[in-house]
N, C-alpha and C positions, 0 to 999 in steps of 0.2 A: 559454373556447374557445381552441383552439390555432390558430396561423396555418397555413393550408393549404400555404403555400410552404416551410414548415420540415419537416425530416424528423422522424419520430417513432421514436426508437430503442427505447423501452420502451413497449410496448402492454400493460403489466401494471397491475393494480390498485395504487394507491399504497401500500396497506397491506403489500404483500409486497416492495417495492423493497429493503428492508434485508436480506431473506432471500436475494436473488439474489447469488450469488458472482461477484465481478469478477476478471477475469484481468489487469486493468490494473496493470502493475508499479508505477507511481507511486502509485496508490491504495493498493496493498498496503503500500508503504513508509510512507505517512502513517498508515495504520491501525495498523501496528506502532509507529510513533513516538507516536501518541496513547496507546496502551496503556502504553508505557514512561513517558511523561510523566505519566500519571495515577498510576503506581506511585511515581515519584520525588517528585511534588508540584510544587515550584517550582525553577526553575534560578537559580543565583546570578548567572550572566552568560551572554552570548551564546555564548562559547566552549564552555561545558559543554553547552549545547543542541546545538550543532553536533557535538560529540564523540559524543553519544548517537546522533544521526542517522547519523554516519559508521559507528559500530559496528553499527548495524542494517543498513546497506548491505553492510558487510564480511561479516557473518554470513549475510545472504541470498545473497551471491555464493558463499560457501563451501558453503552448503547445496545450491546448484544447480549446482555445478561438477562436471561429469560426467567430466572428465579425457579423455585420449586413448583412442580405441577400441583394442581388442586387435588385434594384427597377426597374423592366422592365415592 
């Protein structure tokens, strides 16, 4: 039973929580990182892990960079 003094953000069945798309930027970064980490396997050191995370952040920024609007 949930505490009535707490807010309930998700009033959905637990079985469909993984199907709900999140717009949280940090969650999206970590989901991308987990995918890449699974592809790579093991990191030899902390710097290589941080490098992969940095590249994910840079790629995401480039994908969503809209540039300046047209001056008409």
